[in-house]
VOPAGU-2260 file (C-alpha; in pm, 1 decimal, decimal comma):
REM VOPAGU-2260
SITE   aa  ch    i         X         Y         Z
SITE  MET   A    0   11378,5    8958,4    8481,6
SITE  ALA   A    1   11011,8    8946,4    8384,2
SITE  GLY   A    2   11052,9    9233,5    8138,5
SITE  SER   A    3   11347,2    9073,5    7961,4
SITE  ARG   A    4   11157,2    8743,8    7939,3
SITE  ALA   A    5   10878,1    8937,8    7767,9
SITE  GLY   A    6   11124,8    9049,6    7500,4
SITE  TRP   A    7   11193,3    9400,6    7627,0
SITE  GLU   A    8   11525,9    9578,0    7662,8
SITE  VAL   A    9   11548,8    9651,4    8036,4
SITE  ARG   A   10   11741,1    9917,0    8226,1
SITE  LEU   A   11   11746,9    9905,6    8606,7
SITE  PHE   A   12   11811,1   10220,2    8810,3
SITE  GLU   A   13   11916,3   10162,6    9172,3
SITE  GLN   A   14   11993,3   10437,7    9422,4
SITE  ALA   A   15   12240,7   10225,6    9623,6
SITE  ALA   A   16   12601,2   10238,7    9505,3
SITE  ALA   A   17   12631,4    9860,0    9535,5
SITE  PHE   A   18   12430,4    9560,3    9648,5
SITE  GLY   A   19   12538,5    9416,6    9981,1
SITE  GLU   A   20   12416,7    9226,3   10286,5
SITE  VAL   A   21   12108,7    9445,6   10316,8
SITE  GLY   A   22   11820,3    9337,6   10535,2
SITE  ALA   A   23   11772,3    8995,4   10685,4
SITE  GLY   A   24   11533,3    8709,4   10618,9
SITE  LEU   A   25   11221,6    8673,1   10410,8
SITE  GLN   A   26   10966,6    8399,6   10358,0
SITE  LEU   A   27   10879,9    8269,9   10012,3
SITE  GLY   A   28   10548,8    8086,3   10007,5
SITE  PRO   A   29   10443,0    7859,7    9719,3
SITE  ASN   A   30   10291,9    8154,5    9531,3
SITE  ALA   A   31   10640,0    8310,9    9519,2
SITE  THR   A   32   10845,6    7998,3    9452,7
SITE  ARG   A   33   10607,5    7891,0    9175,2
SITE  LEU   A   34   10706,5    8207,2    8987,1
SITE  LEU   A   35   11075,0    8146,7    9052,7
SITE  GLY   A   36   11026,3    7802,6    8902,4
SITE  GLU   A   37   10860,1    7949,0    8592,3
SITE  TRP   A   38   11160,2    8179,6    8551,6
SITE  GLY   A   39   11405,5    7891,3    8588,5
SITE  LEU   A   40   11545,7    8027,1    8915,9
SITE  LEU   A   41   11399,5    7794,7    9177,7
SITE  ASP   A   42   11698,1    7560,5    9196,0
SITE  ALA   A   43   11938,8    7853,3    9242,0
SITE  VAL   A   44   11726,8    8004,0    9520,1
SITE  ARG   A   45   11666,9    7667,2    9685,4
SITE  ALA   A   46   12043,1    7604,0    9697,5
SITE  ARG   A   47   12091,1    7920,3    9907,4
SITE  ALA   A   48   11770,7    7906,1   10111,6
SITE  ALA   A   49   11620,5    7679,1   10377,2
SITE  ALA   A   50   11313,0    7457,0   10346,9
SITE  PRO   A   51   11138,0    7450,0   10686,9
SITE  ARG   A   52   10944,3    7135,1   10769,4
SITE  ARG   A   53   10675,3    7297,9   10984,7
SITE  LEU   A   54   10499,9    7624,5   11063,2
SITE  VAL   A   55   10459,8    7633,7   11441,7
SITE  VAL   A   56   10263,4    7876,0   11660,5
SITE  ARG   A   57   10385,8    7905,3   12020,2
SITE  ASP   A   58   10292,1    8101,6   12329,4
SITE  ALA   A   59   10553,1    8376,8   12364,5
SITE  HIS   A   60   10534,6    8390,2   12744,1
SITE  ARG   A   61   10564,6    8021,1   12827,5
SITE  GLY   A   62   10691,4    7873,3   12501,8
SITE  HIS   A   63   10447,4    7584,0   12458,9
SITE  GLU   A   64   10318,6    7484,2   12114,1
SITE  ILE   A   65    9964,0    7591,5   12025,9
SITE  ALA   A   66    9927,2    7474,9   11664,6
SITE  ALA   A   67   10127,9    7362,1   11362,0
SITE  LEU   A   68   10107,9    7314,2   10985,5
SITE  ALA   A   69   10326,5    7071,8   10790,6
SITE  LEU   A   70   10545,0    7243,5   10529,2
SITE  GLY   A   71   10830,9    7066,3   10349,8
SITE  ALA   A   72   10721,2    6791,4   10111,9
SITE  ASP   A   73   10356,5    6820,2   10221,9
SITE  ILE   A   74   10307,5    7178,7   10109,6
SITE  GLU   A   75   10509,1    7127,0    9791,1
SITE  ARG   A   76   10288,9    6830,7    9700,8
SITE  ARG   A   77    9972,4    7031,0    9775,3
SITE  TYR   A   78   10064,6    7345,6    9581,1
SITE  GLY   A   79   10326,5    7225,0    9334,9
SITE  ALA   A   80   10590,3    7458,7    9478,5
SITE  PRO   A   81   10794,0    7468,3    9801,9
SITE  TYR   A   82   10787,7    7696,9   10103,7
SITE  LEU   A   83   11136,3    7847,6   10143,5
SITE  THR   A   84   11301,7    8095,7   10378,5
SITE  ALA   A   85   11596,6    8297,8   10252,0
SITE  HIS   A   86   11831,7    8582,6   10325,9
SITE  ARG   A   87   11718,7    8886,7   10129,6
SITE  ALA   A   88   12066,1    8938,7    9983,0
SITE  ASP   A   89   12071,9    8581,5    9850,5
SITE  LEU   A   90   11742,4    8628,6    9665,1
SITE  HIS   A   91   11864,6    8962,6    9528,8
SITE  ALA   A   92   12184,0    8798,9    9402,2
SITE  VAL   A   93   11997,4    8526,1    9212,8
SITE  LEU   A   94   11753,2    8771,4    9054,0
SITE  LEU   A   95   12025,0    9020,2    8959,1
SITE  GLU   A   96   12249,0    8756,4    8802,9
SITE  ALA   A   97   11957,2    8620,7    8601,0
SITE  ALA   A   98   11842,3    8964,8    8485,2
SITE  GLN   A   99   12190,9    9068,6    8377,4
SITE  GLY   A  100   12233,9    8732,7    8207,3
SITE  ARG   A  101   11933,7    8821,8    7992,1
SITE  GLY   A  102   12085,8    9157,2    7898,9
SITE  ALA   A  103   11937,4    9393,2    8159,0
SITE  ARG   A  104   12162,2    9692,9    8226,5
SITE  LEU   A  105   12209,5    9802,1    8587,6
SITE  HIS   A  106   12278,6   10165,1    8680,7
SITE  THR   A  107   12372,5   10194,7    9049,3
SITE  GLY   A  108   12410,9   10512,0    9254,1
SITE  THR   A  109   12121,9   10671,3    9063,5
SITE  ARG   A  110   11859,9   10871,0    9251,8
SITE  LEU   A  111   11547,5   10962,4    9057,0
SITE  ALA   A  112   11402,7   11310,9    9085,7
SITE  ALA   A  113   11104,9   11323,0    8849,1
SITE  MET   A  114   10930,4   11173,2    8548,4
SITE  ASP   A  115   10719,7   11294,9    8258,8
SITE  GLU   A  116   10574,7   11137,0    7947,1
SITE  ASP   A  117   10411,7   11201,7    7612,8
SITE  GLU   A  118   10231,6   10979,2    7364,7
SITE  ALA   A  119   10552,2   10802,1    7259,5
SITE  VAL   A  120   10788,2   10780,7    7559,0
SITE  VAL   A  121   10824,6   10820,6    7934,5
SITE  ARG   A  122   11124,6   11015,5    8065,4
SITE  LEU   A  123   11314,2   10975,8    8391,3
SITE  HIS   A  124   11510,3   11266,8    8535,1
SITE  THR   A  125   11786,2   11186,9    8784,5
SITE  GLU   A  126   11912,3   11409,0    9064,2
SITE  CYS   A  127   12243,9   11447,9    8880,9
SITE  GLY   A  128   12064,6   11600,2    8580,8
SITE  ARG   A  129   12053,9   11301,9    8346,3
SITE  THR   A  130   11740,9   11223,4    8142,7
SITE  VAL   A  131   11658,5   10871,5    8022,4
SITE  GLU   A  132   11377,8   10773,2    7785,1
SITE  GLY   A  133   11185,1   10448,6    7749,6
SITE  GLU   A  134   10852,8   10310,9    7633,0
SITE  ALA   A  135   10737,2   10193,4    7977,4
SITE  LEU   A  136   10833,1   10262,2    8338,9
SITE  ALA   A  137   10804,6   10015,6    8628,0
SITE  VAL   A  138   10810,5   10222,0    8947,9
SITE  ALA   A  139   10958,3   10003,2    9222,3
SITE  ASP   A  140   11131,0   10256,5    9446,9
SITE  GLY   A  141   10977,5   10132,9    9768,8
SITE  LEU   A  142   10770,3   10260,7   10057,7
SITE  TRP   A  143   10899,9   10618,0   10032,2
SITE  SER   A  144   10861,8   10627,8    9653,4
SITE  THR   A  145   10936,5   10965,5    9497,1
SITE  LEU   A  146   10774,4   10873,8    9168,6
SITE  ARG   A  147   10452,1   10745,2    9328,1
SITE  VAL   A  148   10393,0   11091,8    9473,1
SITE  GLN   A  149   10433,7   11246,4    9129,3
SITE  LEU   A  150   10227,9   10979,8    8952,9
SITE  LEU   A  151    9931,0   10991,1    9191,1
SITE  GLY   A  152    9973,9   11337,1    9343,8
SITE  GLY   A  153    9856,1   11472,6    9677,2
SITE  GLN   A  154    9880,3   11149,0    9874,2
SITE  ALA   A  155    9968,5   11140,6   10242,7
SITE  ARG   A  156   10307,0   11011,0   10350,3
SITE  PRO   A  157   10339,0   10653,7   10476,6
SITE  ARG   A  158   10207,8   10623,1   10831,5
SITE  ALA   A  159   10384,4   10478,0   11132,6
SITE  PHE   A  160   10128,5   10251,7   11296,5
SITE  GLY   A  161   10301,9   10199,0   11629,9
SITE  HIS   A  162   10495,1    9874,5   11582,2
SITE  LEU   A  163   10872,9    9833,2   11599,4
SITE  ALA   A  164   11061,5    9535,2   11456,8
SITE  TYR   A  165   11391,0    9427,2   11613,2
SITE  ARG   A  166   11580,9    9199,8   11374,6
SITE  GLY   A  167   11885,8    8984,0   11420,9
SITE  LEU   A  168   12067,3    8680,6   11279,9
SITE  LEU   A  169   12188,7    8411,0   11516,7
SITE  PRO   A  170   12450,0    8152,8   11409,7
SITE  ALA   A  171   12304,2    7802,9   11411,5
SITE  ALA   A  172   12568,6    7690,0   11659,9
SITE  ASP   A  173   12422,7    7932,7   11916,2
SITE  VAL   A  174   12064,9    7800,9   11886,6
SITE  ALA   A  175   11999,2    7565,7   12177,1
SITE  ASP   A  176   11665,4    7433,7   12046,9
SITE  ARG   A  177   11767,6    7263,5   11722,4
SITE  GLY   A  178   11404,8    7224,4   11618,6
SITE  LEU   A  179   11392,0    7599,2   11553,8
SITE  LEU   A  180   11636,0    7547,1   11265,3
SITE  ARG   A  181   11378,5    7329,1   11088,0
SITE  ALA   A  182   11065,8    7543,2   11132,5
SITE  VAL   A  183   10900,8    7878,4   11086,3
SITE  THR   A  184   10796,5    7964,5   11441,2
SITE  ALA   A  185   10554,7    8240,7   11540,5
SITE  TRP   A  186   10559,4    8333,0   11910,9
SITE  LEU   A  187   10241,4    8520,3   12014,4
SITE  GLY   A  188   10185,9    8731,3   12325,5
SITE  PRO   A  189    9993,7    9040,4   12439,8
SITE  ASP   A  190   10128,9    9351,4   12262,3
SITE  LEU   A  191   10414,1    9154,7   12104,5
SITE  HIS   A  192   10506,6    8865,8   11883,1
SITE  ALA   A  193   10819,1    8718,7   11727,3
SITE  VAL   A  194   10897,5    8515,0   11418,1
SITE  THR   A  195   11198,5    8287,0   11372,4
SITE  TYR   A  196   11314,3    8075,0   11079,4
SITE  PRO   A  197   11638,0    7945,5   10924,7
SITE  VAL   A  198   11817,4    8108,4   10630,6
SITE  ARG   A  199   12134,1    8029,7   10435,0
SITE  SER   A  200   12072,1    7653,5   10427,5
SITE  GLY   A  201   12024,7    7655,4   10803,6
SITE  GLU   A  202   12352,3    7831,6   10884,6
SITE  LEU   A  203   12166,6    8122,6   11048,6
SITE  LEU   A  204   11841,2    8170,5   11238,7
SITE  ASN   A  205   11652,9    8487,1   11147,5
SITE  VAL   A  206   11482,6    8638,1   11454,5
SITE  VAL   A  207   11235,5    8928,2   11439,1
SITE  CYS   A  208   11064,0    9061,5   11752,5
SITE  PHE   A  209   10766,6    9294,0   11702,8
SITE  VAL   A  210   10673,8    9521,9   11992,0
SITE  GLU   A  211   10451,1    9825,5   12025,5
SITE  GLY   A  212   10609,7   10170,0   12047,8
SITE  ARG   A  213   10748,0   10466,2   11857,1
SITE  VAL   A  214   11089,2   10624,9   11806,3
SITE  GLU   A  215   11204,2   10971,5   11708,9
SITE  GLY   A  216   11421,7   11055,7   11410,8
SITE  ASP   A  217   11420,5   11008,2   11034,7
SITE  PRO   A  218   11121,2   10786,8   10953,3
SITE  THR   A  219   11266,3   10677,6   10618,2
SITE  GLY   A  220   11552,0   10483,2   10778,0
SITE  TRP   A  221   11436,6   10120,7   10783,5
SITE  ASP   A  222   11765,4    9968,2   10899,4
SITE  ARG   A  223   11916,6   10132,6   11205,5
SITE  GLU   A  224   12121,9   10017,2   11499,0
SITE  ALA   A  225   11923,1    9927,9   11809,6
SITE  THR   A  226   11999,5    9885,1   12176,2
SITE  ALA   A  227   11861,3    9581,0   12350,8
SITE  ALA   A  228   11733,2    9767,2   12659,0
SITE  ARG   A  229   11399,5    9874,5   12510,4
SITE  LEU   A  230   11340,7    9531,6   12360,7
SITE  GLN   A  231   11430,9    9356,9   12685,1
SITE  ALA   A  232   11180,4    9575,0   12870,4
SITE  ALA   A  233   10902,6    9488,2   12624,6
SITE  LEU   A  234   10986,9    9117,2   12649,2
SITE  ARG   A  235   11009,3    9104,1   13027,8
SITE  PRO   A  236   10721,4    8849,6   13058,1
SITE  VAL   A  237   10880,0    8618,5   12798,2
SITE  ARG   A  238   11029,1    8289,7   12914,5
SITE  GLY   A  239   11144,2    7965,3   12756,2
SITE  GLY   A  240   11276,5    7931,4   12403,3
SITE  LEU   A  241   11217,3    8287,3   12286,8
SITE  ARG   A  242   11391,8    8426,5   12594,3
SITE  ALA   A  243   11695,8    8208,8   12518,8
SITE  LEU   A  244   11712,8    8344,6   12163,0
SITE  VAL   A  245   11683,7    8706,1   12273,7
SITE  ASP   A  246   11954,9    8663,6   12535,1
SITE  ALA   A  247   12188,2    8493,2   12286,1
SITE  MET   A  248   12151,4    8753,6   12008,1
SITE  PRO   A  249   12478,4    8948,7   11961,5
SITE  GLY   A  250   12310,5    9258,6   11815,4
SITE  TRP   A  251   11984,8    9397,7   11682,9
SITE  ARG   A  252   11873,3    9620,5   11395,5
SITE  LEU   A  253   11560,9    9834,1   11434,0
SITE  TRP   A  254   11290,5    9878,2   11172,1
SITE  VAL   A  255   11014,5   10133,5   11239,9
SITE  LEU   A  256   10710,6    9991,7   11060,3
SITE  HIS   A  257   10501,5   10205,2   10824,6
SITE  ASP   A  258   10222,6   10131,2   10581,8
SITE  ARG   A  259    9973,1   10291,0   10346,0
SITE  ALA   A  260    9604,0   10232,0   10293,2
SITE  PRO   A  261    9530,5    9982,1   10013,4
SITE  LEU   A  262    9487,8   10120,5    9664,0
SITE  GLY   A  263    9128,2   10199,1    9580,5
SITE  SER   A  264    9130,7   10119,8    9208,6
SITE  ALA   A  265    9340,4    9998,6    8918,3
SITE  GLN   A  266    9381,8   10363,0    8812,4
SITE  GLU   A  267    9596,7   10418,5    9121,3
SITE  MET   A  268    9836,3   10137,5    9022,8
SITE  ALA   A  269    9904,8   10235,2    8661,0
SITE  ARG   A  270    9866,8   10556,2    8464,4
SITE  GLY   A  271    9985,0   10621,3    8112,4
SITE  ARG   A  272   10321,9   10457,7    8056,3
SITE  ALA   A  273   10405,2   10407,8    8425,7
SITE  ALA   A  274   10301,2   10135,6    8669,1
SITE  LEU   A  275   10366,1   10085,5    9040,1
SITE  LEU   A  276   10512,5    9761,9    9177,8
SITE  GLY   A  277   10591,8    9621,8    9521,1
SITE  ASP   A  278   10608,1    9855,2    9820,1
SITE  ALA   A  279   10571,6   10159,3    9594,9
SITE  ALA   A  280   10219,7   10032,5    9521,4
SITE  HIS   A  281   10111,3    9832,7    9826,1
SITE  PRO   A  282   10343,9    9831,4   10128,7
SITE  MET   A  283   10254,3    9530,1   10340,3
SITE  ARG   A  284   10254,9    9495,3   10714,4
SITE  PRO   A  285   10480,9    9191,8   10762,2
SITE  TYR   A  286   10219,3    8977,5   10938,7
SITE  LEU   A  287   10133,5    8754,4   10644,0
SITE  ALA   A  288   10496,7    8724,2   10523,5
SITE  GLN   A  289   10393,7    8832,3   10173,0
SITE  GLY   A  290   10590,7    9148,9   10093,9
SITE  ALA   A  291   10845,8    8977,1    9870,0
SITE  ALA   A  292   10586,8    8741,3    9723,0
SITE  MET   A  293   10353,1    9023,4    9619,3
SITE  ALA   A  294   10642,2    9207,2    9451,5
SITE  LEU   A  295   10733,5    8890,2    9260,5
SITE  GLU   A  296   10369,9    8840,7    9160,8
SITE  ASP   A  297   10361,3    9202,5    9040,2
SITE  ALA   A  298   10669,3    9141,7    8826,6
SITE  GLY   A  299   10522,1    8827,1    8676,4
SITE  ALA   A  300   10194,0    9000,3    8593,2
SITE  LEU   A  301   10375,1    9300,9    8446,6
SITE  GLY   A  302   10589,3    9074,8    8229,5
SITE  ARG   A  303   10280,1    8901,1    8092,1
SITE  ALA   A  304   10117,3    9236,0    8017,0
SITE  LEU   A  305   10426,3    9375,9    7845,6
SITE  ALA   A  306   10453,3    9062,9    7630,8
SITE  MET   A  307   10124,4    9169,9    7467,8
SITE  ALA   A  308   10230,8    9531,2    7414,6
SITE  ASP   A  309   10396,1    9482,4    7076,5
SITE  GLY   A  310   10221,2    9771,1    6903,6
SITE  ARG   A  311    9986,6    9537,8    6717,2
SITE  LEU   A  312    9773,2    9368,5    6984,1
SITE  ILE   A  313    9763,4    9649,4    7240,4
SITE  ASP   A  314    9970,3    9956,7    7322,6
SITE  VAL   A  315   10176,8   10011,7    7638,8
SITE  PRO   A  316    9921,6   10217,5    7837,3
SITE  THR   A  317    9654,3    9954,1    7770,7
SITE  ALA   A  318    9891,8    9674,6    7875,7
SITE  LEU   A  319    9972,2    9854,4    8200,2
SITE  ARG   A  320    9603,5    9907,2    8271,7
SITE  CYS   A  321    9551,7    9532,3    8223,6
SITE  TYR   A  322    9836,8    9466,0    8466,6
SITE  ALA   A  323    9686,1    9694,5    8730,2
SITE  GLN   A  324    9335,3    9556,9    8683,6
SITE  GLY   A  325    9464,4    9208,2    8753,7
SITE  ARG   A  326    9665,0    9302,7    9062,4
SITE  TRP   A  327    9516,4    9578,3    9274,9
SITE  GLN   A  328    9235,1    9383,0    9439,9
SITE  ARG   A  329    9450,5    9083,6    9533,3
SITE  CYS   A  330    9716,4    9311,5    9680,7
SITE  ALA   A  331    9454,1    9505,6    9876,7
SITE  ARG   A  332    9317,5    9178,9   10016,5
SITE  VAL   A  333    9662,8    9071,9   10131,9
SITE  GLN   A  334    9718,9    9412,6   10293,2
SITE  ARG   A  335    9391,9    9387,0   10484,9
SITE  ARG   A  336    9465,1    9031,5   10598,8
SITE  SER   A  337    9811,4    9137,5   10714,3
SITE  LEU   A  338    9661,0    9419,5   10919,9
SITE  ARG   A  339    9411,2    9178,0   11076,7
SITE  ASN   A  340    9684,6    8928,6   11159,1
SITE  GLY   A  341    9880,5    9193,6   11348,0
SITE  ARG   A  342    9580,8    9262,1   11571,0
SITE  ILE   A  343    9524,2    8891,2   11630,6
SITE  PHE   A  344    9891,2    8823,4   11704,4
SITE  HIS   A  345    9906,7    9097,6   11971,5
SITE  ALA   A  346    9571,0    9022,4   12132,9
SITE  GLY   A  347    9528,1    8993,5   12508,8
SITE  GLY   A  348    9251,8    8889,2   12745,3
SITE  LEU   A  349    8952,1    8701,3   12608,9
SITE  VAL   A  350    9051,1    8760,2   12246,3
SITE  ARG   A  351    9385,5    8592,5   12312,5
SITE  TRP   A  352    9210,8    8300,6   12481,4
SITE  GLY   A  353    8970,6    8260,7   12188,6
SITE  ARG   A  354    9254,3    8280,5   11934,8
SITE  ASP   A  355    9452,5    8008,2   12109,7
SITE  ALA   A  356    9145,2    7786,1   12152,2
SITE  SER   A  357    9064,9    7817,9   11780,8
SITE  LEU   A  358    9423,0    7736,6   11684,4
SITE  ARG   A  359    9429,9    7430,1   11908,3
SITE  LEU   A  360    9106,0    7304,2   11755,3
SITE  LEU   A  361    9154,8    7399,3   11388,1
SITE  GLY   A  362    9527,0    7472,9   11367,5
SITE  ALA   A  363    9623,7    7336,8   11025,5
SITE  ARG   A  364    9300,5    7460,1   10861,5
SITE  LEU   A  365    9353,2    7812,5   10994,4
SITE  LEU   A  366    9723,1    7826,7   10908,5
SITE  ASP   A  367    9691,2    7696,5   10552,4
SITE  MET   A  368    9585,1    7955,1   10291,0
SITE  PRO   A  369    9482,4    7800,8    9957,5
SITE  TRP   A  370    9345,8    8136,4    9837,7
SITE  LEU   A  371    9696,1    8280,6    9872,4
SITE  TYR   A  372    9930,4    7992,6    9793,8
SITE  GLY   A  373    9735,8    7835,1    9507,8
SITE  PRO   A  374    9782,7    7916,4    9137,0
SITE  LEU   A  375    9643,9    8250,9    9023,2
C-alpha cells in the first residue's frame, strides 16, 4: 500500500496459498490508526473493528480494578486518531483490498529461497525455481525470516524466552461481564497475565492468557492447537471475571513466544537494495501491543523514502538507508519497553505490591504514552 502510494509498481509474494481467518485480535493505538487515516483506510477498518472506551488494569487473582485510562473519544481528541481493536484477518482484508485496488499484484503460495543483487536490480529466487527482479526489496517474511539470515548473515535464531500465549475468541453472548466488551482489560498476577478486548464490532471477545513455561516440537509453529489442562493448572489461583472467561472458552490456540535482541544500527535494517520490515526486523514481545503498529509505521516510513528514490534526488540504496536511520532506534525502544512490561506484569512479592500502589496513585499517567502514540 505504501509503495504504490509512492508511485512504485508493487508485487507481493506470500507463502500462504490463500488468506483466511489467521490469528486472532490485535490492538491499533493512535500511532497506527493515524497512518490508516493518512492512507484513506481508517473508516474501512473502523467499520470492522471495535473502539474500546477504557483501558483497565485488574488483579488477575481477585478481579478488582487497580487503574484505568479513558480511551474512546478522549484518546482520539488527545492524539487526533482513535484506539481500535480488530481481528487480524479484518485488517489484512482492508489492506489487501486497498493495495490491489492501487495495482499491486499478489502472488500466493510462493516460498522464497534466496536473494542477490547488483548495482541495478535485486533478484528473488523462489523454492520452485522462479527468479523475479525489482529495483527494491521489502523483506517482511516474519520472525523466522529466511531473507534476514541471508541479508545479515550469521545471526542466532529467534529465542524462546519462556512465555506461552493461549488465545481464544469468545462470542459476546457468552461474556457475563458486559463491561469487558467495551474495554481493553489487562489482568496481572504473579507469573501470569491476561489481556481481553472486543473485536468484530463487539461480536467477539479476544482473550489471551500469558503463562510461563516451554513446550517441545517445531518452534516455528505460532498457531497450534492447545489443551486447557496446562492453562488451567497455571491459572489455579485465578478467581472472578478472568476465571469465568477461561471456563467459558470453547477452545484455545497456543503460541510459543520468541523474540530477538533489538537491532544495533541502521545498517542492520537496510543494506543495498533490501530493507527489513516488521517482525523480520524487530519482533516484539506482545506486552506493549505494538507489533502491528510498528509494522505499519515501517511501511509508512518506507513509502516516504521510496517516494524520494526517483533516480534524480537519491538512489534506492540511499533511500533505504534513510528509512532505516529513521526507524531502528524507535523500534529498539519499543522492544525494550515491551520486555520491561512483561517483567512488571508477571511480578510477585514486593515488586507486585509496588506496581499496584503506583498504578492506584498514578494510573492514567502511567498508562498513557505520548512518546508512543503522538505524531512522529
